[in-house]
C-alpha positions in Angstrom: 18.4 -4.0 7.4 19.5 -6.9 5.2 18.4 -10.4 5.8 19.9 -13.6 4.4 17.2 -15.9 3.3 19.3 -18.7 1.9 18.1 -22.0 3.3 15.2 -20.4 5.2 12.7 -23.1 4.1 15.2 -25.9 4.6 15.8 -24.9 8.2 12.1 -24.6 9.0 10.7 -27.9 7.6 10.1 -29.2 11.1 6.5 -30.4 11.7 4.3 -28.6 14.2 3.6 -31.1 16.9 0.0 -32.4 17.0 -0.4 -31.8 20.8 0.7 -28.1 20.3 -1.8 -27.7 17.4 -4.6 -29.1 19.6 -3.7 -26.8 22.5 -3.7 -23.7 20.2 -6.9 -24.8 18.4 -8.7 -25.2 21.7 -7.6 -21.7 22.9 -10.2 -19.5 24.5 -9.1 -16.7 22.1 -11.2 -17.0 18.9 -8.3 -15.4 17.0 -5.7 -18.0 18.1 -8.1 -20.8 17.6 -9.0 -19.6 14.0 -5.3 -19.5 13.1 -4.9 -23.2 13.7 -8.3 -24.5 12.5 -7.0 -25.8 9.2 -3.9 -27.3 10.8 -6.0 -29.0 13.4 -8.2 -30.8 10.8 -5.0 -31.8 8.8 -3.3 -33.0 11.9 -6.3 -35.1 13.0 -6.5 -36.6 9.5 -2.8 -37.4 9.6 -3.0 -39.2 12.9 -4.8 -42.1 11.2 -2.9 -45.0 9.7 -3.3 -43.8 6.1 -1.6 -40.4 5.8 -3.2 -38.5 3.0 -1.4 -35.2 3.7 1.7 -34.4 5.7 1.3 -32.5 8.9 1.9 -28.8 8.5 5.5 -27.5 8.8 6.7 -24.1 10.1 7.7 -23.3 6.5 4.3 -24.2 5.1 2.6 -22.1 7.8 4.9 -19.2 6.9 4.2 -19.6 3.2 0.4 -19.7 3.8 0.6 -16.7 6.0 2.6 -14.7 3.5 0.2 -15.6 0.7 -2.7 -14.4 2.8 -0.9 -11.1 3.5 -0.2 -10.5 -0.2 -3.8 -11.2 -1.1 -5.0 -8.8 1.6 -2.6 -6.1 0.5 -3.6 -6.5 -3.1 -7.2 -5.8 -2.2 -6.5 -2.4 -0.6 -4.6 0.7 -1.6 -2.1 1.4 1.1 -0.3 4.7 1.6 2.5 5.5 3.9 3.1 8.5 6.1 6.7 9.4 6.4 7.7 10.8 9.7 10.7 13.0 9.8 12.6 13.3 13.1 13.7 16.9 13.7 16.6 15.8 15.9 18.4 12.7 17.1 17.6 13.2 20.8 13.8 13.8 20.1 14.0 16.9 22.1 11.2 19.6 21.6 12.0 22.8 19.8 15.3 21.5 18.4 15.9 21.3 14.7 19.0 19.7 13.1 19.2 20.7 9.4 21.5 18.0 8.2 19.6 15.2 9.9 16.3 16.4 8.3 18.0 16.8 4.9 19.4 13.3 5.1 16.0 11.8 6.0 14.4 13.6 3.1 17.1 12.5 0.7 17.1 8.9 1.8 13.3 8.6 1.7 13.3 9.8 -2.0 11.3 12.9 -1.1 13.8 15.4 -2.7 13.9 13.4 -5.9 10.1 13.2 -6.0 9.9 17.0 -5.6 12.5 17.5 -8.3 10.6 15.3 -10.8 7.3 17.0 -9.9 8.8 20.4 -10.5 10.2 19.4 -13.9 6.8 18.1 -15.0 3.2 18.8 -14.2 2.7 18.6 -10.4 -1.1 19.2 -10.5 -3.0 16.4 -12.0 -6.8 16.5 -11.9 -9.4 14.2 -13.5 -11.6 15.9 -16.0 -14.7 15.6 -13.8 -12.9 17.1 -10.7 -11.3 19.9 -12.8 -14.7 20.8 -14.4 -16.5 20.7 -11.1 -13.9 22.9 -9.3 -13.4 25.5 -12.1 -16.7 25.6 -14.0 -17.6 28.9 -12.3 -14.8 30.6 -14.3 -16.9 30.3 -17.5 -19.3 33.0 -18.4 -22.8 31.6 -18.6 -23.8 28.1 -17.5 -22.0 25.2 -19.2 -24.2 23.1 -21.5 -25.8 20.3 -19.6 -24.9 17.7 -22.2 -21.3 18.8 -22.5 -18.8 16.2 -21.4 -16.1 16.9 -18.8 -13.3 16.8 -21.3 -14.8 19.4 -23.6 -15.7 21.6 -20.6 -12.0 21.4 -19.5 -10.9 22.5 -23.0 -13.3 25.5 -22.9 -12.3 26.5 -19.4 -8.6 26.4 -20.3 -9.1 28.3 -23.5 -11.4 30.9 -21.9 -8.9 31.7 -19.1 -5.9 31.9 -21.5 -4.0 29.5 -19.3 -0.5 28.4 -20.3 1.5 25.5 -18.9 -1.0 22.8 -19.1 -1.6 19.6 -21.1 -4.7 17.5 -21.5 -4.2 13.8 -21.3 -6.7 11.0 -21.9 -8.3 11.2 -18.5 -6.7 14.1 -16.7 -5.7 17.8 -17.0 -2.0 18.4 -16.1 -1.1 21.8 -14.7 2.2 23.4 -13.9 
């Protein structure tokens, strides 16, 4: 879906009416009321003879909401689950190969798989690698040994090939 945003802010510079802000601020729903708390204070201040700030517009409300969303998203680490539809009719036990292949291709999944196959698909931090595979070493690892040196010893002792050691992770094929 493509949207044309040319002139979006120009079209939406109309001011929210003060009576509408008052009604929404006095809502019995705490959520709705909290959405318009700042606007209510601004609108009340603007009602006086001396206008210090303009009443909020739809565009300014949108801009503020977008800024809050971006701030909230930057605080978390979202991940997305891709759902692949097995058929266009959503019927059970029916699988359309071409439809599934197209969805995987358009979502970038096939390209991701190709890139991962060409490189090192398994990537573990030193601590996680050492914790998981320390049992492969004969004898107990030294208590003072750091995770990186333990990873080196593990990979050397097992005669593994197809790995690389980075600054913070072990990369395996």
